[in-house]
C-alpha positions in Angstrom: 92.2 -5.7 -34.9 95.5 -7.3 -33.8 98.9 -5.8 -34.8 99.9 -8.8 -37.0 96.7 -8.5 -39.1 97.2 -4.8 -39.3 100.8 -5.2 -40.7 99.5 -7.7 -43.3 96.7 -5.3 -44.3 99.3 -2.6 -44.7 101.5 -4.9 -46.8 98.5 -5.7 -49.0 97.8 -2.0 -49.6 101.5 -1.4 -50.4 101.4 -4.2 -53.0 98.1 -2.9 -54.5 99.7 0.4 -55.4 102.5 -1.2 -57.6 102.4 -2.2 -61.2 101.2 -5.8 -61.7 104.0 -6.4 -64.3 106.6 -6.4 -61.5 107.6 -9.9 -60.1 105.9 -10.9 -56.9 109.2 -10.8 -55.0 109.8 -7.2 -56.1 106.3 -6.1 -55.0 106.7 -7.8 -51.6 110.1 -6.3 -51.1 108.9 -2.8 -52.1 106.0 -3.2 -49.7 108.4 -4.1 -46.9 110.5 -1.0 -47.6 107.5 1.3 -47.6 106.1 -0.1 -44.3 109.5 -0.1 -42.5 110.4 3.3 -43.7 113.7 2.1 -45.2 115.4 3.6 -48.3 115.8 0.3 -50.0 116.2 -3.4 -49.4 117.3 -6.7 -50.9 116.1 -10.2 -50.2 118.6 -13.0 -50.5 118.1 -16.8 -49.9 120.8 -19.3 -48.8 123.0 -16.4 -48.0 126.4 -18.1 -47.4 125.9 -21.2 -49.6 126.6 -22.0 -53.2 122.8 -21.9 -53.8 122.7 -18.2 -52.8 120.2 -16.2 -54.9 119.0 -12.6 -54.5 115.3 -12.6 -55.3 114.9 -8.9 -55.4 116.7 -5.6 -54.8 114.6 -2.4 -54.7 117.3 0.0 -55.9 120.9 0.2 -57.1 122.3 0.7 -53.7 120.6 -2.4 -52.2 121.9 -4.4 -55.2 125.4 -3.1 -54.8 125.5 -3.8 -51.0 124.5 -7.5 -51.8 127.2 -7.8 -54.4 129.8 -6.4 -52.1 128.9 -8.9 -49.4 128.9 -11.8 -51.8 132.3 -10.9 -53.3 134.0 -10.1 -50.0 132.4 -13.0 -48.0 131.5 -10.7 -45.1 129.0 -8.2 -43.9 125.9 -7.9 -41.8 123.8 -10.2 -44.1 126.2 -13.1 -43.6 126.3 -12.5 -39.9 122.5 -12.4 -39.6 122.2 -15.6 -41.7 124.7 -17.5 -39.5 123.4 -16.2 -36.2 119.7 -16.0 -36.8 119.7 -12.5 -35.2 119.0 -9.0 -36.6 122.3 -7.1 -37.2 122.8 -3.3 -37.6 125.8 -1.7 -39.1 126.7 2.0 -39.4 128.9 2.3 -42.4 131.3 5.2 -42.8 131.0 6.4 -39.2 134.0 4.6 -37.6 137.6 5.7 -37.6 140.4 3.8 -39.2 139.3 0.5 -40.6 135.7 1.2 -39.6 133.5 -1.7 -38.3 135.9 -4.3 -37.0 133.4 -7.1 -37.7 133.6 -6.6 -41.4 136.5 -4.2 -42.2 136.6 -4.9 -45.9 132.9 -4.5 -46.4 132.8 -1.3 -44.3 135.6 0.2 -46.4 134.1 -0.8 -49.7 130.6 0.4 -48.8 132.0 3.6 -47.4 133.8 4.3 -50.7 130.7 3.6 -52.7 128.0 5.4 -50.7 129.5 7.3 -47.8 127.7 7.1 -44.5 124.6 4.9 -44.2 123.0 2.4 -41.9 122.5 -1.2 -43.0 120.2 -3.6 -41.2 120.1 -7.3 -41.9 117.0 -9.3 -40.7 117.1 -13.1 -40.9 114.1 -14.8 -42.7 113.0 -17.7 -40.6 109.3 -18.4 -41.0 109.7 -22.0 -39.9 112.5 -21.5 -37.3 115.2 -22.3 -39.9 117.0 -19.4 -41.3 116.3 -19.4 -45.1 117.7 -16.1 -46.1 118.1 -12.4 -45.1 116.4 -9.2 -45.9 119.0 -6.4 -45.9 117.7 -2.8 -45.9 119.5 0.5 -45.8 118.5 4.0 -44.6 120.1 7.2 -43.3 122.7 6.5 -40.6 121.0 8.8 -38.1 117.5 7.2 -38.7 115.6 4.2 -37.4 113.1 1.9 -39.0 109.5 2.9 -38.5 108.4 -0.4 -37.0 109.4 -1.9 -33.7 111.8 -4.8 -33.7 109.2 -7.5 -33.1 107.0 -6.1 -36.0 110.0 -5.9 -38.4 110.8 -9.6 -37.7 107.2 -10.6 -38.1 106.9 -8.8 -41.4 110.1 -10.2 -42.8 109.1 -13.8 -41.7 105.7 -13.4 -43.2 107.1 -12.2 -46.5 109.5 -15.2 -46.5 106.5 -17.5 -45.8 104.6 -16.0 -48.7 107.5 -16.3 -51.1 108.7 -19.7 -50.2 105.3 -21.3 -49.9 105.7 -23.5 -46.9 104.6 -27.1 -46.9 101.6 -26.3 -44.8 100.4 -23.9 -47.4 101.1 -26.2 -50.3 99.2 -29.1 -48.7 96.0 -27.1 -49.3 96.9 -25.2 -52.4 98.7 -27.8 -54.4 98.2 -31.4 -53.1 95.0 -31.2 -51.1 91.6 -32.4 -52.2 89.7 -30.5 -54.9 87.5 -28.9 -52.4 90.5 -27.3 -50.6 91.8 -25.9 -53.9 88.4 -24.6 -54.8 88.1 -22.8 -51.5 91.5 -21.3 -51.8 90.7 -20.0 -55.3 87.4 -18.5 -54.0 89.1 -16.9 -51.1 91.8 -15.5 -53.4 89.0 -14.0 -55.5 87.5 -12.3 -52.5 90.8 -10.8 -51.5 91.2 -9.5 -55.1 87.9 -7.8 -54.8 88.5 -6.4 -51.3 91.9 -5.0 -51.9 92.0 -4.6 -55.8 95.1 -6.9 -56.0 96.3 -9.2 -58.7 95.5 -12.8 -57.9 99.1 -13.8 -57.3 99.4 -10.9 -54.8 96.2 -11.9 -53.1 97.4 -15.5 -52.7 100.7 -14.2 -51.3 98.7 -12.2 -48.7 96.7 -15.3 -47.8 99.9 -17.3 -47.3 101.4 -14.6 -45.1 98.2 -14.6 -43.1 98.4 -18.4 -42.7 101.9 -17.9 -41.4 100.7 -15.2 -38.9 97.9 -17.4 -37.6 100.0 -20.6 -37.5 97.4 -22.1 -39.7 97.1 -23.9 -43.1 96.2 -22.0 -46.2 92.9 -23.9 -46.3 92.0 -22.7 -42.8 92.7 -19.1 -43.7 90.7 -19.4 -47.0 87.8 -20.9 -45.1 87.9 -18.0 -42.6 87.9 -15.5 -45.5 84.9 -17.2 -47.1 83.1 -17.2 -43.8 83.9 -13.5 -43.5 85.8 -14.1 -40.3 88.7 -12.3 -42.1 87.8 -9.3 -44.1 90.8 -7.4 -45.4 88.8 -4.5 -46.7 87.8 -3.7 -43.1 91.3 -3.8 -41.7 92.7 -0.4 -40.6 96.4 -0.6 -39.7 96.2 2.7 -37.8 94.1 1.0 -35.0 96.6 -1.6 -34.0 99.4 -1.7 -31.5 102.8 -3.2 -32.0 103.2 -6.9 -31.2 105.5 -7.7 -28.4 108.2 -10.3 -28.2 108.9 -9.6 -24.5 112.1 -7.7 -25.2 113.0 -4.0 -25.3 112.5 -2.3 -28.7 115.4 -0.7 -30.5 
């Protein structure tokens, strides 16, 4: 079992343990927090534009960090969105004005929460940065996943939430047979993982992103039992590599 499939299997399990009454974005975001070992996270689209919207925030601290960055117009989230690169900030650990990249944000976040680490990961499932997932954790800690795995997970969640055109061509505008196969495959994932249908479809979309495939192709593979989520064990996989050193 490859590492990407293992990460998606773990995401499915994390979603299965949450109340079905929560919005899909919240369940996905909570799943990411659990897998990465963060304390909390927020997912915001169109980060520095007038169309900016925060789809979910897992806790009060994550919500407040997003609010501060929006009001102040600076912070790791904005930098990650504009650069397309993962950004880490250690709040409340510097002397004087703190982090020179975002002095106002550092000061405000320090006053609100004391010392903490904030990591902003750009969401770019289609090579265009669509938003940012910003998570927080203890300042002396690190995320549980390697850098390449973190980026893959965040991009996959973005792909699941935003429903790329490749997914929609099978699920929404494709022929009746394609839609029927997607519905059947969704039902199989529901049975395998005990998910709600909307969560099962999100997992299929994330898997389509991971395989660089259409939703129809992934649904067909599920129906042929080439993909069986119930048999996926995330503990047997190794981390994917992007050819860079992990941090």
